[in-house]
C-alpha positions in Angstrom: -31.3 -12.3 -9.7 -28.3 -14.8 -9.4 -26.5 -12.7 -6.9 -29.5 -13.0 -4.6 -30.4 -16.5 -5.4 -28.0 -18.6 -3.3 -29.2 -20.3 -0.1 -28.5 -18.4 3.1 -24.9 -19.0 4.2 -23.9 -20.5 0.9 -20.2 -20.3 -0.2 -19.3 -17.9 -3.0 -18.5 -20.8 -5.2 -22.0 -22.3 -4.8 -23.6 -18.9 -5.5 -21.3 -18.4 -8.6 -22.5 -21.8 -10.0 -26.0 -20.5 -10.2 -25.0 -17.7 -12.6 -26.1 -18.2 -16.2 -23.7 -17.4 -18.9 -25.2 -14.1 -19.6 -25.1 -13.1 -15.9 -21.6 -14.2 -15.6 -20.5 -12.1 -18.5 -22.4 -9.0 -17.0 -20.7 -9.7 -13.7 -17.3 -9.7 -15.4 -18.2 -6.5 -17.0 -19.1 -4.9 -13.7 -15.8 -5.8 -12.0 -13.9 -4.8 -15.1 -15.5 -1.3 -14.7 -14.0 -1.0 -11.2 -10.6 -1.9 -12.4 -10.8 0.8 -15.2 -11.9 3.4 -12.6 -8.8 2.7 -10.6 -6.4 2.8 -13.5 -7.8 6.0 -14.9 -7.7 7.7 -11.4 -4.1 6.7 -11.0 -3.1 8.6 -14.1 -5.8 11.2 -14.7 -4.5 13.5 -12.0 -1.1 13.8 -13.7 -2.3 16.0 -16.4 -4.1 18.2 -13.8 -1.0 19.1 -11.7 -0.6 22.5 -13.3 -4.2 23.4 -12.9 -4.3 22.1 -9.3 -1.3 24.4 -8.5 -2.8 27.4 -10.3 -6.5 27.1 -9.1 -6.0 25.4 -5.7 -2.6 26.9 -4.7 -1.0 23.5 -4.2 2.7 23.3 -3.5 5.0 20.7 -5.1 5.0 18.6 -2.0 1.2 18.8 -1.7 0.8 17.6 -5.4 3.3 14.9 -4.8 1.0 13.5 -2.1 -2.0 13.8 -4.2 -0.4 11.5 -6.6 1.8 9.3 -4.5 -0.4 9.2 -1.5 -3.0 7.4 -3.4 -0.6 4.8 -4.5 1.1 4.3 -1.1 -2.1 3.7 0.7 -3.5 1.5 -2.1 -0.3 -0.6 -1.7 -0.3 -0.8 2.1 -3.9 -2.1 2.2 -4.2 -4.5 -0.8 -3.5 -7.6 1.0 -5.9 -6.7 3.9 -8.5 -5.6 1.3 -8.2 -8.9 -0.5 -8.6 -10.9 2.8 -11.7 -8.9 3.6 -13.4 -10.7 0.6 -12.5 -14.1 2.1 -13.9 -13.0 5.5 -17.1 -11.0 4.7 -17.8 -12.1 1.2 -16.4 -11.0 -2.0 -19.7 -9.2 -3.2 -20.0 -7.4 0.0 -16.4 -6.3 0.1 -16.6 -5.2 -3.6 -19.7 -3.1 -2.8 -18.0 -1.5 0.2 -15.1 -0.7 -2.0 -17.1 0.8 -4.9 -19.2 2.7 -2.4 -16.1 4.0 -0.7 -14.4 4.9 -3.9 -17.5 6.7 -5.2 -17.9 8.8 -1.9 -14.2 9.6 -1.7 -14.2 10.8 -5.5 -17.2 13.2 -4.4 -14.9 14.4 -1.5 -12.0 14.9 -4.0 -14.3 16.9 -6.2 -15.5 19.1 -3.4 -12.1 19.8 -1.8 -11.6 23.5 -0.9 -7.9 23.5 -0.3 -4.9 21.1 -0.9 -5.0 19.5 2.5 -8.6 18.4 2.0 -7.8 17.0 -1.5 -4.7 15.2 -0.1 -6.9 13.6 2.6 -9.6 12.7 0.2 -7.0 11.0 -2.2 -5.6 8.9 0.7 -9.2 7.8 1.6 -9.7 7.0 -2.1 -6.6 4.8 -2.3 -7.9 3.0 0.8 -11.3 2.3 -0.9 -9.5 1.1 -4.1 -7.5 -1.4 -2.1 -10.7 -2.9 -0.9 -12.4 -2.8 -4.2 -9.6 -4.0 -6.6 -8.6 -7.4 -5.0 -12.2 -8.6 -5.3 -11.9 -8.2 -9.1 -9.4 -11.0 -9.3 -11.1 -13.0 -6.6 -14.5 -12.9 -8.1 -13.0 -13.9 -11.5 -11.4 -16.9 -9.8 -14.7 -17.8 -8.3 -17.0 -17.4 -11.3 -14.6 -19.0 -13.9 -12.9 -22.4 -13.7 -9.2 -22.4 -14.4 -9.3 -23.3 -18.0 -11.8 -20.3 -18.7 -9.9 -17.6 -16.7 -7.6 -16.7 -19.5 -10.5 -15.5 -21.7 -11.8 -13.6 -18.7 -8.5 -12.0 -17.9 -8.1 -11.0 -21.6 -10.8 -8.5 -21.2 -8.9 -7.0 -18.2 -5.8 -6.7 -20.5 -7.5 -4.9 -23.2 -9.2 -2.5 -20.9 -6.2 -2.0 -18.9 -4.1 -1.0 -21.8 -6.8 1.4 -23.1 -7.3 2.8 -19.5 -3.5 3.5 -19.2 -3.6 5.5 -22.5 -7.0 7.1 -22.0 -6.4 8.3 -18.6 -4.3 11.4 -19.5 -6.4 11.9 -22.7 -9.8 12.0 -20.8 -8.1 14.3 -18.2 -6.9 16.6 -20.9 -10.3 16.8 -22.5 -12.1 17.4 -19.3 -9.8 20.1 -18.2 -9.9 21.9 -21.7 -13.8 21.6 -21.7 -13.9 23.3 -18.2 -17.3 21.6 -17.7 -19.7 24.1 -15.9 -16.9 26.3 -14.9 -15.7 23.6 -12.4 -12.1 23.5 -13.6 -10.2 20.3 -12.3 -13.1 19.0 -10.2 -14.9 16.9 -13.0 -11.8 14.7 -13.3 -13.0 13.2 -9.9 -16.8 13.9 -10.1 -17.0 11.9 -13.3 -16.7 8.7 -11.1 -20.0 9.4 -9.5 -22.5 8.2 -12.0 -20.3 5.2 -13.0 -19.8 4.2 -9.4 -23.6 4.5 -8.7 -24.4 2.4 -11.7 -21.8 -0.2 -10.7 -23.1 -0.4 -7.3 -26.6 -1.0 -8.5 -25.6 -3.7 -10.9 -23.2 -5.3 -8.6 -25.7 -5.7 -5.9 -28.2 -7.5 -8.3 -25.7 -9.6 -10.3 -22.5 -10.6 -8.4 -22.5 -14.0 -6.6 -23.1 -13.7 -2.8 -21.1 -15.7 -0.1 -17.7 -16.0 1.3 -14.8 -18.3 1.4 -15.5 -21.9 2.4 -12.8 -21.6 5.0 -14.5 -18.8 6.8 -11.4 -17.1 8.2 -11.5 -14.4 11.0 -9.7 -11.1 11.1 -6.1 -11.2 11.8 -5.3 -7.8 13.3 -1.7 -8.5 14.1 -0.9 -9.9 10.7 -2.7 -6.8 9.1 -0.6 -4.4 11.2 2.7 -6.4 10.2 1.9 -6.5 6.7 1.2 -2.8 6.6 4.5 -2.0 8.4 6.4 -4.2 6.1 5.0 -2.6 3.0 5.3 0.9 4.4 9.0 0.5 5.2 9.5 -0.8 1.6 7.2 1.3 -0.6 7.4 4.7 1.1 11.2 5.2 0.7 11.0 3.9 -2.9 8.2 6.4 -3.8 9.7 9.4 -1.9 13.4 8.7 -1.8 14.5 10.5 -5.0 12.5 13.7 -4.1 14.4 13.7 -0.5 17.8 13.0 -2.1 17.9 9.3 -1.0 18.5 10.1 2.7 19.9 7.4 5.1 16.7 7.0 7.0 15.1 5.7 3.7 17.6 2.9 3.5 17.1 2.2 7.1 13.4 1.9 6.6 13.8 -0.6 3.9 16.3 -2.5 6.1 13.6 -2.7 8.8 11.3 -4.5 6.4 13.4 -7.7 6.8 12.8 -8.3 10.6 9.2 -7.3 10.1 8.9 -9.9 7.3 10.4 -12.6 9.6 8.0 -11.7 12.4 5.1 -11.8 9.8 6.1 -15.3 8.7 6.3 -16.6 12.3 2.9 -15.0 13.3 1.3 -16.4 10.1 2.4 -20.0 10.7 1.3 -19.8 14.4 -2.1 -18.2 13.4 -2.6 -20.9 10.7 -1.9 -23.6 13.2 -4.3 -22.1 15.8 -7.5 -21.2 13.8 -6.5 -21.2 10.1 -7.1 -17.4 9.8 -3.7 -15.9 9.0 -3.8 -12.7 6.7 -1.0 -14.3 4.6 -1.5 -18.0 4.2 1.9 -19.8 4.4 0.8 -22.8 2.6 0.5 -20.5 -0.6 4.2 -20.3 -0.8 4.6 -23.9 -0.7 3.0 -24.1 -4.2 5.7 -23.8 -6.8 3.4 -22.0 -9.3 2.4 -19.3 -6.8 6.0 -18.7 -5.4 7.6 -18.6 -8.8 4.8 -16.7 -10.3 5.1 -14.0 -7.6 8.7 -13.8 -8.0 8.5 -13.6 -11.8 5.8 -10.9 -11.3 8.0 -8.8 -9.0 11.0 -8.8 -11.4 8.8 -8.2 -14.4 7.2 -5.2 -12.7 10.6 -3.8 -11.6 11.6 -3.9 -15.4 8.5 -2.6 -16.8 7.9 0.0 -14.1 11.4 1.3 -14.6 11.1 1.2 -18.4 7.9 3.2 -18.6 9.3 5.9 -16.2 12.5 6.5 -18.1 11.0 6.2 -21.5 8.9 9.3 -21.3 11.9 11.3 -20.0 14.2 10.1 -22.7 11.5 10.8 -25.5 11.3 14.4 -24.1 14.9 15.0 -23.3 16.7 12.9 -25.9 14.4 13.1 -29.0 12.8 16.4 -28.0 9.2 15.0 -28.3 6.4 17.1 -27.1 4.0 15.8 -24.4 1.5 15.1 -27.1 4.0 13.1 -29.2 4.9 11.2 -26.2 1.3 10.3 -25.6 0.8 9.2 -29.2 4.2 7.2 -29.2 2.7 5.0 -26.2 -0.4 4.1 -28.3 1.4 1.3 -30.2 2.8 -0.1 -26.9 -0.7 -0.2 -25.2 -2.3 -1.6 -28.4 0.3 -4.4 -28.6 -0.2 -5.2 -24.9 -3.9 -5.2 -25.1 -3.9 -7.4 -28.2 -1.4 -9.9 -26.9 -3.3 -10.2 -23.5 -6.7 -10.3 -25.1 -6.1 -12.6 -28.1 -2.5 -14.1 -28.3 -2.1 -15.1 -24.6 -5.7 -16.3 -24.4 -5.2 -18.8 -27.2 -1.6 -19.7 -26.6 -1.5 -20.3 -22.7 -3.8 -23.3 -22.7 -1.9 -24.8 -25.7 1.8 -24.0 -24.7 1.7 -23.2 -20.9 3.8 -20.7 -19.1 6.7 -21.0 -21.7 5.0 -18.1 -23.6 6.1 -15.9 -20.7 9.7 -16.7 -21.7 8.9 -15.8 -25.3 7.3 -12.6 -24.3 10.3 -11.5 -22.3 12.6 -12.4 -25.2 10.3 -10.4 -27.6 10.5 -7.3 -25.3 14.3 -7.4 -25.2 14.3 -7.6 -29.0 12.0 -4.5 -29.3 14.0 -2.6 -26.6 17.2 -3.2 -28.5 15.6 -1.9 -31.7 14.3 1.2 -29.7 17.8 1.9 -28.3 19.1 1.8 -31.9 16.6 4.4 -33.0 17.6 6.6 -30.2 21.2 6.6 -31.4 19.9 7.4 -35.1 18.5 10.9 -34.5 18.8 11.8 -38.2 16.4 8.8 -39.0 14.1 9.8 -36.3 14.0 13.5 -37.5 13.1 12.3 -41.1 10.7 9.4 -40.0 9.6 9.8 -36.3 6.8 7.2 -36.9 9.5 4.5 -36.9 9.5 4.5 -33.2 6.1 2.8 -33.3 7.6 -0.4 -34.6 9.8 -1.3 -31.6 7.1 0.0 -29.2 4.6 -2.3 -30.9 6.9 -5.3 -30.6 7.6 -4.4 -26.9 3.8 -4.1 -26.2 3.3 -7.6 -27.8 6.0 -9.1 -25.6 4.7 -7.3 -22.5 1.1 -8.9 -23.2 2.7 -12.4 -23.6 4.3 -11.9 -20.1 1.6 -9.9 -18.2 -1.3 -11.8 -19.6 -0.4 -15.3 -18.5 1.3 -14.4 -15.2 -1.7 -13.9 -13.1 -3.5 -17.0 -14.1 -0.3 -19.0 -13.9 0.3 -17.7 -10.4 -3.1 -18.4 -9.1 -3.8 -21.6 -10.9 -3.0 -23.8 -7.9 -4.6 -21.6 -5.2 -7.6 -23.0 -3.4 -10.5 -20.5 -4.1 -11.1 -20.4 -0.4 -8.0 -18.2 -0.2 -8.6 -16.3 -3.3 -8.8 -12.9 -1.6 -5.5 -13.4 0.3 -3.7 -14.7 -2.9 -5.2 -11.9 -5.1 -4.2 -9.2 -2.6 -0.7 -10.6 -2.3 -0.3 -10.7 -6.1 -1.6 -7.1 -6.5 0.7 -5.9 -3.6 3.6 -7.6 -5.4 2.8 -5.8 -8.7 2.7 -2.3 -6.9 5.9 -3.1 -5.0 7.7 -4.1 -8.2 6.6 -1.0 -10.1 7.8 1.3 -7.2 11.1 -0.6 -7.1 11.6 -0.2 -10.9 10.7 3.5 -11.1 13.0 4.2 -8.1 16.0 2.1 -9.1 16.0 2.3 -12.8 14.9 6.0 -12.5 17.9 6.8 -10.2 20.3 5.2 -12.8 18.8 7.4 -15.4 19.1 10.6 -13.2 22.8 9.8 -12.3 23.8 9.8 -15.8 21.4 12.5 -16.9 20.7 14.8 -14.0 17.5 17.0 -14.3 19.7 20.1 -14.7 21.3 18.6 -17.7 19.8 19.8 -21.0 22.1 17.7 -23.2 20.2 15.3 -25.4 23.1 12.9 -25.7 23.2 12.5 -21.9 19.6 11.5 -22.0 20.2 9.1 -24.8 23.1 7.5 -22.9 21.2 7.4 -19.8 18.3 5.6 -21.6 20.7 3.2 -23.0 22.1 2.2 -19.6 18.6 2.0 -18.2 17.5 -0.3 -21.2 20.5 -2.7 -20.2 19.2 -2.8 -16.7 15.7 -3.4 -18.0 17.0 -6.2 -20.4 18.7 -7.9 -17.4 15.3 -7.9 -15.5 13.6 -9.3 -18.6 16.3 -12.0 -19.0 15.7 -12.9 -15.4 12.0 -13.1 -16.0 12.6 -15.4 -18.9 14.5 -17.8 -16.7 12.3 -17.7 -13.7 9.3 -18.5 -15.9 10.9 -21.9 -16.7 10.5 -22.9 -13.1 6.6 -22.4 -13.2 5.0 -25.8 -13.5 4.4 -26.7 -17.1 1.1 -28.6 -16.4 -1.2 -26.1 -14.8 -4.9 -26.4 -14.3 -5.5 -23.8 -17.0 -4.5 -26.5 -19.6 -7.5 -28.5 -20.2 -8.9 -29.1 -16.6 -12.5 -28.9 -17.4 -13.8 -29.8 -13.7 -14.0 -26.1 -12.7 -12.1 -26.8 -9.5 -9.2 -24.6 -8.5 
């Protein structure tokens, strides 16, 4: 097959050029499957928390580590996982990641106590950190810039569906109690999917690695992990520990570590061109402003999605099922905008559609706040909440769809792994910052012990103002992304 057909030692770009259109589409479906597996596994465990505590005897702290431990390790290793593709080959790194994810899913399903499940979830997060960056890297390699938006549209559609379907699938599996295994099938279901993906990836995906042939940067890897750990761990765990001083101290330590990383990266690039973080990437206006816009956008949306669920339950007295259904219009709007609207609008109008999308989200959010303050109307016609959520979803898709191709459009595909890992890590960091910062604002105004619906509505209003400020910043930052990107009509296929 095409994945095996390149000459020995050929670059990934040369191997990808041998793919037929049908093989390329199949390869895209394979890497998209890996993305869906990760997204579902991040959310599917949430619905199993009561079952895990009842059947496995897990404490609250152990359950928190089952959920947050996966995300923490995933975040810490994303950039290193991306660089593995540049060094060892994107197909090989993808196969290692999928094999590890499949094996650790088996370990999760076989766990006999909470300690074993926490350990298996940490290993699963590490495998996902190797697997996921290759999805974007392989897409960059297989598709020239002007075709990437169409490929990424599939990710948008599947991503929106996976976010909604994760809890739904988990609930169905738990209710079915398949073979009397209780919670275990929520992890074991990954086995057949992972095995099929491994087999198909080995036959279809293009072989080869980066044309720059970088080497391992162990010091850079350690510094990146320390920097992300000092940022992300306090953000994820801070609220549960009452925001202790050591958490803020950890975040402060990230600044000198970032300085050391920058100095090391410049020295390593000058010596052998093998830095984990490529400094030249940040000299590109599209990459730098794309990353900054992505960070602020993830802060806003990460905080919004965290407090929206709480506000619906506490302020509007929605049940868990009603909250799940209410998110469907948002997910549909985001999927449609990424898969259809952004795909057609980006090549024609350029990154300005990110500004339009942010403005549309603010408009939808204003409508949503208005409905929260009209409880009588919501009691008579609760379906009205679908309208602003659909508008917000459309806006989210017009921002979230174009940002990755805009950010990566100027990047040399020889550094695809490093750039993709940096982008993914930025997304994770932004989401953690949003949930922590905007979530804290919500809990200050409406503490967990408060049962007053008006407190929850007021808290959501204040949180919505904070989110709107973040989105306004996104709209302004997007104006700094170069208007003339290679996604606009460059048919050469060069990145």
